[in-house]
C-alpha positions in Angstrom: 39.3 -40.9 -32.8 37.8 -39.1 -35.8 35.4 -36.2 -35.3 32.3 -36.0 -37.4 33.1 -32.4 -38.4 34.6 -30.6 -41.4 36.9 -27.6 -40.9 36.3 -25.0 -43.6 39.4 -23.9 -45.4 38.9 -20.3 -44.4 39.4 -21.3 -40.7 43.1 -22.1 -41.3 45.4 -19.5 -39.7 47.5 -18.3 -42.6 49.8 -15.8 -40.8 50.9 -15.4 -37.2 48.7 -13.4 -34.9 51.2 -10.5 -34.6 51.0 -10.0 -38.4 47.2 -9.6 -38.5 47.2 -6.0 -37.4 49.1 -3.1 -35.8 50.0 -3.4 -32.2 49.3 -7.1 -31.9 51.6 -9.6 -30.2 51.7 -13.4 -30.2 49.1 -13.6 -27.5 46.4 -12.0 -29.8 44.7 -15.3 -30.3 41.5 -16.8 -28.8 41.3 -19.2 -26.0 38.6 -21.9 -25.8 38.3 -23.3 -22.3 36.7 -26.7 -21.7 36.0 -27.7 -18.1 34.6 -31.1 -18.8 31.8 -30.4 -21.2 31.3 -26.8 -20.1 32.8 -24.3 -22.6 33.7 -20.7 -22.2 35.4 -18.3 -24.7 38.3 -15.9 -23.8 41.3 -14.1 -25.2 44.6 -15.9 -24.6 45.8 -13.0 -22.5 43.1 -14.1 -20.0 44.9 -17.4 -19.4 46.2 -16.4 -15.9 42.6 -16.0 -14.7 41.7 -19.5 -16.0 44.4 -21.1 -13.8 45.0 -20.9 -10.1 47.8 -20.7 -7.6 49.4 -24.1 -7.2 48.8 -25.1 -10.8 51.9 -26.2 -12.9 52.4 -25.8 -16.6 54.7 -28.3 -18.2 56.5 -26.7 -21.1 58.6 -28.1 -24.0 61.9 -26.2 -24.4 62.9 -27.7 -27.7 63.9 -25.1 -30.3 62.7 -25.3 -33.9 65.1 -26.2 -36.7 65.1 -24.7 -40.2 64.4 -28.3 -41.3 63.3 -27.9 -45.0 66.1 -27.9 -47.6 65.9 -27.9 -51.4 67.4 -30.8 -53.3 67.5 -32.6 -56.6 66.9 -36.2 -57.6 68.3 -36.3 -61.1 66.9 -33.2 -62.7 63.8 -33.1 -60.5 63.6 -30.7 -57.7 62.5 -32.0 -54.3 62.3 -30.7 -50.8 63.9 -32.6 -48.0 62.2 -32.4 -44.6 64.8 -33.4 -41.9 62.9 -35.1 -39.1 65.0 -36.8 -36.5 68.7 -37.5 -35.8 69.3 -41.2 -35.1 71.8 -42.7 -32.7 73.9 -44.0 -35.7 74.3 -40.5 -37.3 71.6 -41.1 -39.9 68.6 -38.8 -40.2 65.0 -39.7 -40.7 63.8 -37.6 -43.7 60.8 -37.1 -45.8 61.1 -36.2 -49.5 58.3 -34.0 -50.8 57.5 -32.3 -54.2 57.3 -28.5 -54.5 53.7 -27.6 -55.2 54.4 -24.3 -57.1 53.1 -22.1 -54.2 56.1 -22.2 -52.0 54.8 -25.2 -50.1 55.0 -29.0 -50.8 52.9 -32.0 -51.4 53.4 -35.7 -50.6 55.9 -37.4 -53.0 54.8 -40.8 -54.3 57.2 -43.7 -53.7 60.8 -43.9 -52.8 63.6 -46.5 -53.2 66.6 -47.5 -51.3 69.7 -46.1 -52.9 68.0 -42.9 -54.1 70.5 -40.1 -54.1 69.5 -36.5 -53.4 71.9 -33.7 -54.2 71.9 -31.0 -51.6 73.1 -27.3 -51.6 76.8 -26.9 -51.0 77.8 -30.2 -52.7 76.5 -32.6 -50.1 74.6 -35.8 -51.0 71.9 -37.7 -49.2 71.3 -41.4 -49.8 68.0 -43.0 -48.8 68.7 -46.3 -47.1 65.6 -47.9 -45.5 62.1 -47.0 -44.4 61.8 -45.8 -40.8 58.9 -48.1 -40.1 56.8 -50.9 -41.5 53.8 -48.5 -41.3 54.7 -46.9 -44.6 57.4 -45.4 -46.8 56.8 -41.7 -45.8 59.9 -41.4 -43.6 63.3 -43.0 -44.5 66.6 -43.3 -42.7 69.1 -41.5 -44.9 72.8 -40.9 -44.6 74.3 -37.5 -45.5 78.0 -37.0 -46.4 78.2 -33.6 -44.6 77.2 -31.8 -41.4 73.4 -31.7 -41.5 73.0 -29.0 -38.7 75.4 -26.7 -40.6 73.4 -27.4 -43.8 70.2 -26.4 -42.1 71.7 -23.2 -40.7 73.0 -22.2 -44.1 70.4 -23.4 -46.5 67.3 -24.5 -44.4 64.0 -22.8 -43.8 61.1 -23.7 -41.5 58.8 -26.4 -42.7 55.7 -24.7 -44.2 52.4 -26.3 -45.2 50.0 -25.1 -47.9 47.5 -23.5 -45.6 50.0 -20.7 -44.6 50.3 -17.6 -46.8 54.1 -17.3 -47.1 57.5 -18.3 -45.8 58.3 -16.9 -42.4 61.7 -16.3 -40.6 62.8 -19.0 -38.2 62.2 -16.7 -35.3 58.4 -16.9 -35.9 58.6 -20.6 -35.2 60.5 -20.3 -31.8 58.5 -20.3 -28.6 59.3 -18.1 -25.6 60.4 -21.4 -23.9 62.8 -22.5 -26.6 66.4 -23.3 -25.5 69.3 -24.4 -27.8 70.4 -28.0 -27.0 74.0 -28.8 -26.5 74.2 -31.0 -29.6 72.3 -28.5 -31.8 69.4 -30.8 -32.3 65.8 -29.5 -32.1 62.3 -30.0 -33.5 61.5 -30.4 -37.1 58.2 -28.6 -36.4 57.4 -26.0 -33.8 55.9 -27.2 -30.5 53.2 -24.8 -31.4 50.9 -24.9 -28.3 53.4 -22.6 -26.6 53.6 -20.1 -29.4 51.1 -17.6 -28.0 53.0 -17.2 -24.7 54.9 -13.9 -24.3 57.4 -13.0 -21.6 54.8 -10.6 -20.2 52.2 -13.4 -19.9 54.7 -15.7 -18.3 55.4 -13.1 -15.6 51.7 -12.6 -15.0 51.3 -16.4 -14.5 54.2 -16.5 -12.1 52.8 -13.6 -10.1 49.5 -15.5 -9.8 51.3 -18.5 -8.3 51.4 -20.7 -11.4 54.7 -22.7 -11.7 56.6 -24.0 -14.8 58.3 -27.4 -15.3 60.5 -27.5 -18.4 60.9 -30.8 -20.3 62.2 -31.4 -23.8 60.9 -33.4 -26.7 62.2 -33.0 -30.2 59.3 -33.3 -32.5 59.7 -35.1 -35.8 57.9 -34.3 -39.1 54.1 -34.7 -38.8 52.1 -36.3 -41.5 50.1 -33.5 -43.1 48.1 -35.9 -45.2 47.9 -39.3 -43.4 47.7 -38.2 -39.7 49.8 -41.1 -38.6 50.6 -41.7 -34.9 53.9 -40.2 -33.8 57.1 -42.0 -34.4 59.7 -42.4 -31.7 61.1 -39.1 -30.6 63.9 -38.0 -28.2 62.9 -36.6 -24.9 64.3 -35.5 -21.5 62.6 -34.9 -18.2 65.1 -33.4 -15.7 65.3 -34.3 -12.1 64.2 -30.8 -11.0 61.0 -31.0 -13.1 60.2 -34.5 -12.0 60.4 -33.4 -8.3 58.3 -30.3 -9.0 55.6 -32.3 -10.8 55.4 -34.8 -8.0 55.2 -32.1 -5.4 52.4 -30.3 -7.1 50.4 -33.5 -7.5 50.9 -34.3 -3.8 49.8 -30.8 -2.8 46.6 -30.9 -4.8 47.6 -28.7 -7.7 46.8 -29.4 -11.3 49.5 -30.5 -13.8 48.6 -28.9 -17.2 50.7 -29.8 -20.2 51.4 -27.2 -22.8 51.1 -29.2 -26.0 50.8 -32.8 -26.9 54.7 -33.0 -26.9 54.8 -32.2 -23.2 52.2 -34.8 -22.5 54.2 -37.4 -24.3 57.4 -36.5 -22.5 56.0 -36.4 -19.0 53.9 -39.5 -19.4 57.0 -41.3 -20.7 58.7 -40.5 -17.5 55.9 -41.8 -15.2 56.3 -44.9 -13.1 53.9 -46.8 -10.9 51.1 -44.6 -9.4 52.1 -41.8 -11.7 55.3 -40.9 -9.9 57.5 -39.0 -12.4 61.2 -39.7 -12.4 64.1 -38.1 -14.3 64.2 -39.8 -17.7 65.5 -39.4 -21.2 66.3 -41.1 -24.5 63.7 -42.3 -27.0 60.0 -42.6 -26.4 57.6 -44.6 -28.5 54.7 -43.9 -26.2 51.4 -43.2 -28.0 48.8 -41.9 -25.5 45.3 -43.3 -26.2 42.1 -43.4 -24.3 42.7 -47.1 -23.6 46.2 -46.3 -22.1 45.0 -43.1 -20.4 47.2 -40.5 -18.6 48.8 -41.0 -15.2 50.2 -37.5 -14.6 48.5 -34.8 -16.6 45.3 -33.2 -15.4 44.8 -30.8 -18.2 46.2 -29.8 -21.6 46.7 -26.5 -23.5 46.8 -27.3 -27.2 46.0 -26.1 -30.7 43.0 -27.2 -32.7 43.6 -30.4 -34.6 42.2 -31.7 -37.8 39.2 -34.1 -37.4 41.4 -37.1 -38.5 44.5 -36.2 -36.5 45.9 -38.9 -34.3 46.5 -36.3 -31.6 42.8 -36.3 -30.9 43.3 -39.7 -29.2 45.5 -38.0 -26.7 43.0 -35.2 -26.1 40.3 -37.8 -25.5 42.6 -39.6 -23.0 43.1 -36.3 -21.1 39.5 -34.9 -21.2 37.1 -37.6 -22.5 35.3 -37.9 -25.7 32.3 -35.8 -24.7 34.5 -32.8 -23.8 36.3 -33.0 -27.2 33.1 -33.3 -29.2 31.6 -30.3 -27.3 34.7 -28.2 -27.5 35.1 -28.7 -31.3 31.4 -28.0 -31.9 31.9 -24.6 -30.2 35.2 -23.9 -31.9 33.5 -24.3 -35.3 30.4 -22.4 -34.3 32.5 -19.5 -33.1 34.9 -19.7 -36.0 38.2 -20.3 -34.2 41.3 -20.6 -36.3 43.2 -23.9 -36.8 46.9 -24.9 -37.1 50.1 -23.6 -35.6 49.3 -19.9 -36.0 45.7 -20.4 -34.8 43.7 -20.3 -31.6 44.2 -22.6 -28.6 42.1 -24.9 -26.5 42.6 -25.3 -22.7 41.2 -28.7 -21.5 40.7 -28.8 -17.7 38.8 -31.3 -15.5 35.2 -30.5 -14.7 34.8 -29.1 -11.2 33.4 -32.4 -9.8 36.2 -34.4 -11.4 38.9 -32.0 -10.3 37.8 -32.1 -6.7 37.6 -35.9 -6.8 41.0 -36.4 -8.4 43.0 -34.9 -5.4 
């Protein structure tokens, strides 16, 4: 899916909401609500009023890693983006060139056997492309402890539309939990970023429930908008039971972020019954595949060429996406991980008919 729109550069959110003025918190972003093709505009702090008792929010508990590390190929400086830890101990990585502004740009080419020198004396050796789709991500072997390297020398991945580097805490959501093996997401599961502890308490008091899942996101393609690569996920038994109970009771299952959709739909069996599941998922949610479990989605605003738009269309339909993005542009909503958010819910007729 490609939208026939152009997002002006000035609509990129350059800093987090809480840094835009005194007294602001993470929830100081706007909320675009689409119920079918009907669109309304709100502050994110009004989210509890857009949901109802019995609704369930599925949230991703993956924490964000400081996944960008400086390195050198010969005398040339590069930036390594560590994406995903493989079962054999190798990492999927992307090499990028510094762009002179503190961010990076795509690096042309790559070759098996390329050696990257890393801080602290470690070396990384590029071994093979991750996929036949292209040479952007490579499996690489590192002769040291990568998670220690990231803790000591890493910083959050930053793209050129942001104003400056930010501390890692800015990229952790209120739902983030450290995993036992230290793994996490190369990029923040950003749809959950505007949530605060206060807002979560308000949602709970309204009768909205939460189901935690985990999906460690890899490095997105900032330029090519490729479909997602396989990623690690886990849906615990308690969350599977809660999702099934809510669906049986007529509540709505609303995923917070495309990562939550991918996780829970990967755990769906016949008739949309969710089971405890984990491991790797290569599921790509498209309109043709559809969704079995999710009724709604809370997500950021995506670039017109982004592959994530196919998932949005699968959840809400093409007409709702077209209408919502037309309104987002007209009302000058902000894009990207520090930007405004979009709540996609079924239209009232569809909602009543689906339960």
